[in-house]
N, C-alpha and C positions, 0 to 999 in steps of 0.2 A: 698461633698453629696455623701453619700454611697448609693449602688443601693438598700441596704438592709434596709434602717434608718426607725425606728419605726414610728417616727416622720413623715418622708413621705409616710408610706403607710396610716398613719391616714389623711394626706391631700388628697391623691387619693379616699378613701371613703369618703371624703366628697364633692366630685366633684357635681358642679350644673349646670344645663342646662345654657348654653353662649348665646343662640340665642335669640335675641331681640325679643320681640311680633313686628309682622307685621299687616298693613291692610290686607283685603280679603284672608288672611292666603296664601300669594306668598311663603311664607318660613317655614310655617307649618310644623313640621316633628312629627307624633305621637300627643302625646296629650302634648304640652310642659307645663311645670310649669313657673309661673309668672317669666319674666327673672329680673335679676337684671338691675339696672341704669348703662348707657355706664359707664363703666372703673372702678366701684366699687369694681369688683372681685381683690383679693390680696392672695400672697402666705401664706402658713401657717408661724406665727413666728417662728416656731420651723423649718421649712423647711431646710433640708441640715445641720441638725445637727453634723454632726462627728465629734467627739473631743471636745464637747462643756462640760464644768464643769460647777458645780453650783459654784456661787461666780464669774464667770468670769467677771472681769470689764478691758471693750474695753478702748483701747487709743484714741487719735483725729482720727487720719488717720486708716483707715482699707482699706486694698485691698480685693475689689469684682473680683473674678475669673468669666469672662464671656466668656464660651464654645459657640459657633456657628456654623452649617453649612446651606447649602441652596442646592434645587433643586434637592430632593432625587430622586423623580419621581420613588419611589415605588422601586427601585434598592438593594431589601434585599438579593439576591445572590451577590458574588462578577461580576460587568460587564464584559463584554468578550471586544476584539480588543483596538481599541485607547481608548473606552469610557471606561476602566477599566485600564488607565493608567495615569502616572502626569510625567511632564518634570523639572527636577531640574538642576538649574545651580549649576555648581562646581567652586572652588577658582580660578581654573586655566581658566574658562572662557567657558569650554565645557561645554555640558549638557549630562545626561544620564536619562533614562526612568525608573520608577518603577511603579511595577504592583501593584494596589490600589482599595480599597473599598471594600463592603460587609458589611450587619450591624453587621456580627458575629463577626469582625474586628473593626469597629467603636465604638461596644459597649465595647469592650476590651480597646480600646484607649482613649476613654471618662471618663470610671471609674478608670483607672489609672490615669488620667490629675486631678482627683476631690480629690484624695490622697493629705490627708493634708491640703487642702483648705477648710476650714470652713463656707465660705463665696463664694460659687459658684451657679451660674444659667445659664442654659441653655435653650438657644432660637436658630430659624430659620427664615430664608428667606424667604419661602413661596416653592411652587410646592413641595410639599412633595409628594404629589400622583397626578394621571394623566400621561398619557403615560407613562403607567408602563408596569414594565416587564407579562408574564403572569401569573406568581404565585403570582402576585397583582391586576393586570389589571383585570382578572378572574372573581375575588371575590370583584370588585368592591372597590379593596384598602382597604379592614377590614383588610388584616394581616398585612400592612404599619403602620396603626394606630396602632393595636397590637405592632408592631415591637417599634414604636417611645412611646408609653407607658413605655415598658421596658427600653428602654435607656433614660428615666426620662427626657425628652423635658419638660421644663414650658412654653414654649411659641412659637408662630409662628406667623407671618404676613401671611395671603392669598397670593395666585399666581394666575396668569392667569388660570392654569391649576386644580385648587379647583373647577373653575365653567365649567369643561368640561362636568359633567353631570347636571348642573344647580345647584342653590342655593338650594334645596330641598334637593338634596343628600349630598351636602355639610354639609346642617343642620345634616344630619342622621349620617354621620362621627363624628361631632362633639357630637351630644347629644345620639346616640346607637339608637336601632333597629335594627330588619330585614328588608331584602331590600324589597319593597315593592313590587317588580313582583317576584322574585327570592326568598323570606324568607330566613328562616338561613340556613348556609352553614352546622352547624355543631350542636350537639346537645344545644348548650349554645346561648343565646342571646347576640348578639354583642351589648359590650358595650358603644363605642363610644371614643372619645380622653380625656384624663386624663388631658390634656393641652387647654389652650385657643387660637382660632383661632380669628386673631383680624384683622378686615377690617374695617378702620378707615374710608377711602375713598368711601367706597361703599355702595351706598343709594339704600334703597328700594323709588320705583319712587314715589309712591302714599304716604306714610307716611313722605319722607323725610329724613330717620333717616338711622344710619349705621345697617345693616343686623345682624353684627355680633359686639362682643366687640370692640369699638375703641382702648382701652388701657388698661393695666394691670399693678399692681403694686408688685413689689417684695419686701417683707418686711424679715428682720432679725436684732434682736438684735438691735433696733434704725436706722437700715440702710433699706434705700427707694430708689429702682431703679424702675424708671416706663419704660414702653414700648408699643410704639406707632405704629402699624402696617397698612401698607398700601402697595396695590399692583398697579401694573403701570396703568395710566389713558387710556392706549392707550389698554385696555384687549379686550372691543367688538371687536378690529380690529383683533385680533387675535384668538378668541374663538369662536365656531358655535353660530348663533342669537338665537336660544333655549337655550343655556346653559346660557345667561346673559339677558333674557327677565325678563322684569320687574324690570331690576337694573339701576342706573347710578353710571359711575366710574367718579370721582373728581381728581382735579390738587392734585398731591401730595403733593407739598411742602405748600399748603395754607392747608391743612389737616393736616399736621403734627404742621405747628405754630399756629393752631387754638387749637389743645390737646396740644399743651406742655402748652400755655398759663393757661389752665384749670388744668392740672398736678400742675402748679408752685401755681396755687391757693389755691392748696389742700394742699401745703405744700411740694412737690415732685419736689425737684428741680435738682435730678440726673436723665436724662431722656435719651435713647436709641431709636434710630427708627429703625425698622425691615421694609425695603423697597425693594417689589420686582420690582428692576428695578438696572441694571446695566451700566458696562461701559467695555470697551475695553484695555486691558493692552498693554504697549508697548513691552512685553515680554511673550511668553507662557512657561515660566519657573515659576511656582507658588511663588518661592523664590526668584524672581528679586527687585532688589531693587528701589522700584515705585518712590520715593521722589529724584532720581537722575535725573538731577542735582536740581530739585528744586521742592518743596511739590506737590503733585498731579501731576507734569509732566508727570509721565508715564502712565496716566490714562486717554482717552477720550469717548465721548461718555454720555448718557442722566443724568447717576450719577454724573457728574463732575459737572454739570449746576444743580441739584436738590442739592449738598451738598453745594454749593456756596450761596445758597438762603433760606435753612433750617435755622431757628432761631438760635441763639448762645448758648439758652435755652438748645438744645440738643446735649449732648455729644458724641455722637458715632453713626455712623450710619452702620446697618448691612443690606449687598445686596446682589442682585441675579439676577435671572432672565439671565443674557447674558452667563453662565456657565464657566464664567473667574473666574481666581485666583486672588487677589490682596490682600496687604495692603498697604494702603496711608493714608496720612495725607493732608488733603486739606481746605484750610483756609474758617472758617464761614465769614459770613458779617461781623463780626466785627474783622476779621483779625486773628483771634485765629485757630491756627492748630486743627484740629479734625480727627480722625481715621475714616476711611471708608475701608470695607472690604468684602470679598466676598471667600468663600472656593470652587471653581470651579461646581462642580456637583456631582452626583450619590453617595455621600458617601465616595469621594478618599480624601477629605480632611476635617480638621476641624481648626477652627480658636479658638486660646487662648488669650484673650484681657483680661489684670490688666487694671481697673480702680479703681483708689485711691477716695477713698469715705473719704470728709470729716466732720466729725460728728459735728464741730463746726458751718458750713454754711450747711449742708447738701446736697451740691455741689461735682462734680467730681474735682477733683484739675489735671484739663487738661493737666498741662504739665508733669504728672506722668504716663500719659496713655501710655502702651506698647502693642503691639499685634504681633501675628505671625501665620503664615498659618504653619499645622504640616499634615505629609501623613499620611492616614490610611492604614500603610503597612501590610501586610498580613502574615511576618512572627511572629505575635503573637499568644497566644491561642487564639482559638475561644471562645466566649460567649456561654456558654452551652446553656443557655435559648433560646437564638436567635437562636442555630442549631436546638432545639427542635421544637421553633415555625416554620422554615424555613422545617423542615422533617415533619410538620403536613399539611401543606398547598400544599407541593408539592405530597405527597399521594392522598390529594383531587385533585389535577391538572393534575397528570401524565398522566389517560387515554386517555385526550385531547392533553394534550401539549407534548405527546411523539410520535404523531404519524409521521411518514415522509409525506412530502408534494412535496419534489423534490431533486434535484441532483446538484451538482455544482463543479467542476473543481476546483476553488482556491476561495480566499476570494473576497468579492462584496463589494467594500466600498461605503460608502456615501460622502467620501470628495471629493470637488472640484468644481468649478463653476456650471459644468457638471459633476456629476458622475455617474460611471456604474452603481449603486445601483437603481439612480433615471431614466436611462433609461429603466431598466429593469422591474421597477415599472409603468412606463409609457406605456411601449408596453404590460405588463399586463393589466392594464386598456383599451388601445385600442381593444386586442382582445376580452374582456371581451364586451366591448361597441357593438360592431360586431356580439356577440351573443344574444343581444337588437336588433340591428338595424342595419343591414348590410352595408348601407349607411354612417357608422361613421367614419369620416375623420382622426381624429387626438385625441392626447390626452396629457393633461397637469397637473403635478403632484404639488405642493407645496415642496419646501425644507424640511419646518419645519416640513413636516408631517411625514420624513423618520427619524425615531428614534434611528436606530442602524444598523450596517452593517450586512451582514451574511458571516461568517466566514467559512472557509475550515475545520479547526480544530473542530472534536467531544465537543460538551460542555457535552456528557454524554456516555450515551454507545451505541448511534445510528451508531457510525462510523464516520470517517472522510468523507466530502463532502456531507452528508446527512441533507438537510434542515426537521428539525422537525415546526410542528404547532406553538409549544412556541415561537421559532426563529423567523418564521414570525411573530407571535403575536407583539414580541417586538420591531419588524421593523414598523409594522401598529398599533398600540394599540386605535388607535379612534373610531375605528368602523364608521367610516366616511362610506355613500353609493356612489356607483358610477353613477351618475348623467349625462344624453346627453341632451345637449343643440345645439340649432341652432344658430347661431351667422353669420353674414356677414364678407366679408374677412376684410373689415376695421373694424370692431371690433375686429378679432383675432389679426390683426397687433397693434391695441391700447391695447391689452391687453398684449401684447408682449412689449410692451413701458411701460408699468406699472412698469414691473419690475426695472426700473432704474429711474424711474419719477416719479413726483408726491410725494405722501408719503413715495415712495420706495426709493427716489435718494439719501437720505442720507447712506442708509442699504439697498442697492440691494436684492431681493430677485428672484434668475435666478429660472423660473421655468423648471422643467425638462421634456422634450419630446419625444414623440414617435418617432419611425425609420419613416421615410420621410420626416420629418419636421425638416428644415436647415435654418441657419440664421448665420450673423456676428455680433458680440458685440463689438464694437471699443472703448476701454477703453481709447483714447487718445480723446474722447470728452466728452460732458457733456450732463449731464439730460437724456432724453427720446433718444434724437438724438443717445446715444451708441447703440441702437439696428436699425442698418443699414436695412430703408425700402424696399431699392431695392433688400436688399439679401434674405428676406425672402422667401421661397421657399417651395412646398408641393409635394413630388415625383418628385421633379426636375423642377416643371413650378410655376411662381412667383404665388403669392397669390392675387386673382383677387378681390378689394373690393366692387366689386356688386355682386359675387356670395355667395352661403350660404354654409355654414360649418357644419357638424355634429361634438359636440366637445363633448368629454368624461372630465371629472374633479370629484374629490370629491365634497362632498354635502357642504365642508368648504368651496371649491373655489365657487362652483355655487351659495353660498350666498354674494359674494362679499370679502371672506376675507382674510387676508395679504394683503391690501391695492391694491384690483384688483377690484376694484368697476364695470367695464366693464363684467366681470365675473359673475356678478348678472345680467345682463340686457338680458340671452339670454332667449329664446320662445322653446314653444313647446318639455317643460319637459318632460323625462322618469328617473325614478328614477330605480335605479338595487339594486342587493344585496351590502351586505357590502366591502370597497376596500382589507380586506383581503382576504375574499372568491376570488376575483380578482386573487391575487397572486397567491391563492393554486393552483387554478385554471389553471393557465399559467405553474407554473412552473412542475404541474403534467403532464398537456399533453406535453410540449417541453423537459422531460430530464427521464432519467432512470440512474440507476446504471452505464453501460456501457458507456452510452451518457450523460455527466453531460452539464449542459449549463456551457459556460463558461463567464467569469467577460465581459460584452458590453466594447466598445473600448471610449464610453464618444468622439463621435467624431463628434455631431453633430452640435454642436455650434463651428463656428471659432470665436477664440477671438485674437482681434490687442491689442498689448498694447506699 
């Protein structure tokens, strides 16, 4: 499918509104046209017509190229630090790291991959936007939607981050229109996405109908492939309550199976599920053999269970969410091997899957499916249209983004059970909390809210060690407020135990803690017992279960997010400014060019293994 295909642009001009009508106007964005029935949209028959000639007579079997990626998170520019590298396994068993990512390079790689493939479709597994760097996040991710349009993305599932700003804003990204409060950022009105967002398992609580199309069908020369899109059922646990207000998130497997049957009834027998849920591979190398020693043995986590239960009518699963890379075969309920893929995150990889379509049956010849992840290397020519797009939005962002807000003496990383950057952010929120209430005792920060490291090397012309507002925004892009609440000591202890118990037992979420709070995490134990109660101290004194403590958290945790219900039970709430303001004030107050902040030691949690 060429980027400049006349048929492609004809299809783009015929883009229609894709939001379904909903009751009470919960998801209405501007004046929505009457929406199509669920799943009624399909690709133009002539889409991707490179190399087509009149009188072409196709044979029985037709290879369909499926290019896919996931979790871009608005990373238009090459991501920095470890977020911009992938690990590659070498033939001799050693590994090497490769710099990867950036839409200028992703566009080049995808366009090159499509050449010579007359039947090519590009799909994504959600989280295209949200938690984005400043170049996209500052403009409510309009730049990323523009970039995805230029990438010729055909379809994507929603991810949890598509709901960060609520369903109304997601509807605007789909259908277009200027931001309701900030207006238009340029002299042209935002046109929205040329591709459908699919949300089969996200229902309006009032109408009980999907808020976006549940599926979409790609068609070309008699070949039909259906795509069903879902996000993880647990989205409400990891998105602010306001972002998912009025929505219900249903079981992924039940939803996919339901719409697979519907597609079958419509004569669409080749089906791909786009699932914003993922797994945990046995290796961090993108090219490891996931099926060694046996099919699917190299991956664990939610997607493994989903794959084992999704209907055999579905021929491949494109997944995401965990930011990991894998290409695995996992047996479907009928025992047939089925491809399950994920292309890491931030545009560092793309997956190239060959689906062999049998024209006689209308189904995929599953034994012929092959797939591989490919690195989006930076040793290719940048796509000029993407460079122009980045330059346009950077020019608009520069007056804000280039402002220096602090200085550091070395990389401050976000990796580890307790990370140096986590400590820094918690300290910043404690300091900010004390400007609101001098009696603030401690601060807790969720690790998932820390999106990137602070790197010492200059990303632009600011100089080494200078932290710009843009870099701070990339670290904390959610615009959560800093909230103060009162908790009993018993509640503080319970909240710490919820890191490794309850919904977080299988996949612990270790809160980053402010200076003065210490405890032992004993990983030889199980469940909540891994947090050693007697070891929890504040400024050297044991936490008193009956005493009251003033705690600073972000608004996401203050709502009980990330599986911390106790943090949603605080009293005497006081809401401050956003968490990035707290970080900026802390860096500015505590660092200069001659006296920069050193990376914290990350020694507040004692870990026993």
